[in-house]
N, C-alpha and C positions, 0 to 999 in steps of 0.2 A: 504494499500500499504505500502511496506517495501523499505526503501532506503538502498542499499548496500553501505557501505563505500568504497570510491575510494582508490585503491591501487596505491601509487605513484611510488614506486621503487620495482622492482621485480628482484631477482638475483637467478640464478640457478647455483648450485655448483655440478659438477659431476652428473648432471641430477638426483640427489636424494634429496638434501636439497633445500628448497625454502625459501627465507627470504623476507618479505614484511614489509615495514615501513609505518605506518599510520600517515601522517602528520596532517590529519584532527583532530586527537584526541589531539595533542600536544597543551598545554595551556588550555584545558578544565578542569573544576573542578567537580569531582564527589562528591556528598554529601550523597549518600546512595547506597547500593547494596542489591540484593536479590539473593540467591544461592540455587540451588538444584544440584543433581548429573548430570543433563542433561542440565542445563542452568544457566547463570549468567547475571543479568541485572544491569547495572550501571546507576544511575540517575544523570543527569548532571545539573549544575547551568544555562545552557542556555535553560532548560525546555525540552530537548530531552532525550530519554533513549537509551543507547547503549547496545546492547545484543550480547551475544556469545552463540550459540546453534547449534545443528545439526537437520536438517529436517529429521525425521525418515522415511524410505522407507519400507523395508521389513526385509531383513535378515542380517542387520548389527547392531552393537552395538557401540555407540559413547558416552562417558561419561567423566566428569572431573575425572582424575585420582589422581591429587595432586595439591595443592597449596603451593608454596614455598614462604615464607615471610609472613608478616602481611598484609592482604588485607585492613585493616583499615589505612594503610600508604597511600593508594590511595585516602582516603576521604579528602576533604576541603583543598587540595593543588593542584596547577597546574600539570598536567601531562607533563613530560619532555621527556619521551620515550614511545613509543607504537609500538611494532613489533610482527610479527608472523613468526615462523619458523616451518618447518614440515620435517619429515623424514619417508619414507615409507619402509617397510620390507616385502618382499614376501618369505623369506627363513626360517621363524620361524615356531613355532608350529601352527600358523594360516595360512590360505591360503593368507591372506593379513592383515597387520596391519599398521596403520599410527598414529604416535605421533605428535600432533600439540602443540606448545608452544606459549603462548601469554605473552610477557614480558612488563611489565609497570614499570615506575619509576616516583617518585616525589622527592622533596627535603627530604622527610621523610624516603624513602627506596625503595627497589625494590620488585616486586611481580612477580612470574612466575606461570601462570596457565597452567597445563599440561593436555591435553586431550589425550585419547587413543581410536582409532576407530578400530574395527576388523570386518572382513566380509569374504565372500567366494571369494572376488576379483572383484565381478561383481558390488556390490553396493558401493555408495560414503561413504567415511569415513571422509569427510571434515567437518570442523566447520564454521559456518557462523558468521560473524561480521557485524552487521547491526545497523543502526540508525532508530529510530522510525520516522514515517512520521508526527506525531502529536506533537506539542509543548505543554507541560502541566506545564504552569508557576504557576498555582494555587497550585498544590502540593508542588512546591518549596517554595512558600511564606508561606504556612502552616508549613513547615519544619523549615523555618527561624524563624518564631514566636515561634515554640517550643524551638529552641535553645536559643533564647533571654530570654523566660520565665524560662528556667531552670538555667540561670545565675543569675537571680534576687533572 
């Protein structure tokens, strides 16, 4: 089972841009991440994993286009900002294109993860932001032990 993160505030500006603020993520501490072109997983000190990805259907392509900032700035420091904004374009070279931006901040710095989704306009170009349904504290404890060992 996948738990979708509750979106607390949603704003629509000119029916094009949508901004979502994820208050559930604020204060969480990520200690590790794994990234591919189509997914990024953040492992959190509470034992849960928070994932950004697109559920592939048929004739769309949704990938991470760019990461601005140092993603390591999100590690081992409480998240102060977590928001999503998106903009859809149906006038360009694609029949439909959606840019989705995830903006995170800690006291160390800001990171923006930019996704691009293109399709014929029929298929979803959205990115899912989900929390795992299983708490895995054993991996967290192993990671903490490795950090302690590396300091000795």
